[in-house]
C-alpha positions in Angstrom: 58.6 50.4 -4.5 54.8 50.2 -4.2 55.0 46.8 -2.6 57.5 48.1 0.0 55.2 50.9 1.0 52.3 48.6 1.4 54.4 46.2 3.4 55.6 49.1 5.6 52.0 50.3 6.2 50.9 46.8 7.0 53.8 46.4 9.4 53.0 49.7 11.1 49.3 48.7 11.6 50.4 45.3 13.0 52.8 47.0 15.5 50.0 49.4 16.6 47.7 46.5 17.2 50.3 44.6 19.1 51.1 47.6 21.3 47.3 48.0 22.1 47.2 44.3 23.0 50.2 44.6 25.3 48.7 47.6 27.1 45.4 45.7 27.5 47.2 42.7 28.9 49.1 44.8 31.4 45.9 46.5 32.5 44.2 43.1 33.0 47.3 41.8 34.9 47.1 44.8 37.3 43.4 44.3 37.8 43.7 40.6 38.5 46.6 41.3 41.0 44.4 43.8 42.8 41.5 41.4 42.8 43.7 38.6 44.2 44.9 40.9 47.1 41.3 41.7 47.9 40.4 38.0 48.0 43.3 37.1 50.2 42.4 40.0 52.5 38.8 38.8 52.7 39.8 35.2 53.4 42.2 36.3 56.1 39.5 38.6 57.7 36.9 35.8 57.6 39.3 33.2 59.1 40.5 35.7 61.8 36.9 36.7 62.6 35.8 33.1 62.9 38.7 32.4 65.3 37.8 35.4 67.4 34.2 34.2 67.7 35.4 30.7 68.6 37.9 31.8 71.3 35.4 34.3 72.7 32.7 31.7 73.0 35.0 29.1 74.6 35.7 31.5 77.5 38.7 32.7 79.5 41.9 30.8 79.2 41.3 29.5 75.7 43.5 30.4 72.7 44.0 29.6 69.1 46.9 30.2 66.7 46.5 30.5 63.0 48.3 31.9 59.9 47.1 34.9 58.1 48.3 35.3 54.5 48.3 39.1 54.1 49.5 42.0 56.2 46.4 43.2 58.1 45.8 46.0 60.5 43.5 44.8 63.2 42.0 47.2 65.7 39.1 47.5 68.1 36.2 50.0 68.4 33.2 50.2 70.6 30.1 52.0 69.3 27.5 50.4 71.4 28.8 47.0 70.4 32.3 45.4 70.3 33.8 45.5 66.8 37.0 44.3 65.2 38.2 46.7 62.5 40.5 45.4 59.7 42.3 47.1 56.9 45.0 46.4 54.4 46.2 48.2 51.2 42.9 50.0 50.4 40.7 47.2 51.7 38.7 47.5 54.9 36.2 45.5 56.9 34.5 45.4 60.3 33.2 42.5 62.3 30.9 42.5 65.4 32.3 40.6 68.4 31.0 39.3 71.6 34.2 40.1 73.5 36.5 43.1 73.8 39.6 43.0 71.6 43.1 44.0 72.6 44.7 44.8 69.2 45.8 47.9 67.4 48.6 47.3 64.9 49.5 45.3 61.8 49.8 41.6 61.9 51.1 39.0 59.4 52.0 35.3 59.5 51.3 33.3 62.6 49.1 35.1 65.1 47.6 33.8 68.3 44.3 34.8 70.0 43.9 34.4 73.7 40.8 35.0 75.8 41.9 36.7 79.0 38.9 37.3 81.2 36.6 38.1 78.3 39.2 40.2 76.4 40.6 38.8 73.2 44.4 39.4 73.0 45.8 39.2 69.5 49.5 38.9 69.1 52.1 37.7 66.5 53.9 34.5 67.4 
């Protein structure tokens, strides 16, 4: 009888430790998924921003298509300088541009940038 009670107590402690471990693993998984989304967002914003700089510098009539890996809202604001504004699922960023930008919605997948008389036009393909 005493051995059964000791075994039961030991089993209960083991189950408690296992449940704490599972909760910790779930927390880590959620954190890493959020970190991954943030990294994909940053990579997409950097790639899109670099493409904007390139197409703007090459002048009117030039274009470039690329794939972005996350759903991104891209917009334009002018506060003394041209800026592209990006956001996605709690992440946000801003990038200074040399051209005006015609954008103001969410984009995903293949997108094309075209320089039309100094105005960058961003559209999904």
